[in-house]
C-alpha positions as CSV (number, residue, x, y, z in Angstrom):
1,X,307.2,83.8,93.7
2,X,307.6,81.9,90.3
3,X,305.9,78.9,91.7
4,X,302.8,81.2,93.0
5,X,302.4,83.1,89.7
6,X,302.8,79.4,87.9
7,X,299.8,78.6,90.1
8,X,298.0,81.6,89.4
9,X,298.3,81.5,85.7
10,X,297.3,77.7,85.6
11,X,293.7,78.9,87.7
12,X,293.3,81.6,84.9
13,X,293.6,78.8,82.3
14,X,291.3,76.5,84.2
15,X,288.8,79.2,84.6
16,X,288.8,80.1,80.8
17,X,288.4,76.3,79.6
18,X,285.3,75.8,81.8
19,X,282.3,74.7,79.9
20,X,279.4,77.4,79.6
21,X,276.7,76.5,82.6
22,X,273.1,75.0,81.3
23,X,271.2,76.6,84.3
24,X,272.1,80.3,84.6
25,X,269.5,82.9,86.4
26,X,267.2,83.8,83.8
27,X,267.3,81.5,81.4
28,X,264.4,79.1,80.0
29,X,265.6,76.3,82.0
30,X,266.1,77.9,85.3
31,X,262.2,79.1,85.0
32,X,261.3,75.9,85.0
33,X,263.4,74.4,87.4
34,X,262.8,77.1,89.9
35,X,258.9,76.8,89.2
36,X,259.3,73.3,89.7
37,X,261.1,73.4,93.0
38,X,258.3,75.9,94.2
39,X,256.0,73.1,93.8
40,X,258.0,70.7,95.5
41,X,259.3,68.7,92.9
42,X,262.9,67.0,93.7
43,X,265.8,67.4,91.2
44,X,265.6,63.8,90.1
45,X,262.0,64.9,89.1
46,X,262.8,67.7,87.3
47,X,265.6,66.4,85.4
48,X,263.3,63.8,83.9
49,X,260.7,66.0,83.2
50,X,263.1,68.3,81.1
51,X,264.3,65.5,79.4
52,X,260.7,64.5,78.6
53,X,260.2,68.2,77.2
54,X,263.1,68.6,75.5
55,X,263.1,65.3,73.6
56,X,265.0,66.4,70.6
57,X,267.5,69.2,72.6
58,X,269.6,67.5,74.4
59,X,271.6,70.9,75.1
60,X,268.6,71.9,77.1
61,X,268.5,69.0,79.5
62,X,269.7,69.4,82.9
63,X,271.2,66.5,85.4
64,X,269.9,66.7,89.0
65,X,273.1,67.1,90.0
66,X,273.6,70.3,88.2
67,X,270.3,71.6,90.1
68,X,271.6,70.4,93.3
69,X,274.9,72.4,92.9
70,X,273.3,75.7,91.1
71,X,270.4,76.2,93.5
């Protein structure tokens, strides 16, 4: 029982320590990414486009891995 409780506490701590997601439904990046996906752009192309769009805002950029895992 104690081991199970310790595992639950570790899971809660890990969940609380997660970074906020960059690609969430309704965000500006979400709209750009889904639009470009509908236009048949690959996640690599989208990541490159976001990099060009947000030269001075690295927090707005999203990697192709993030696009693959989110969509």
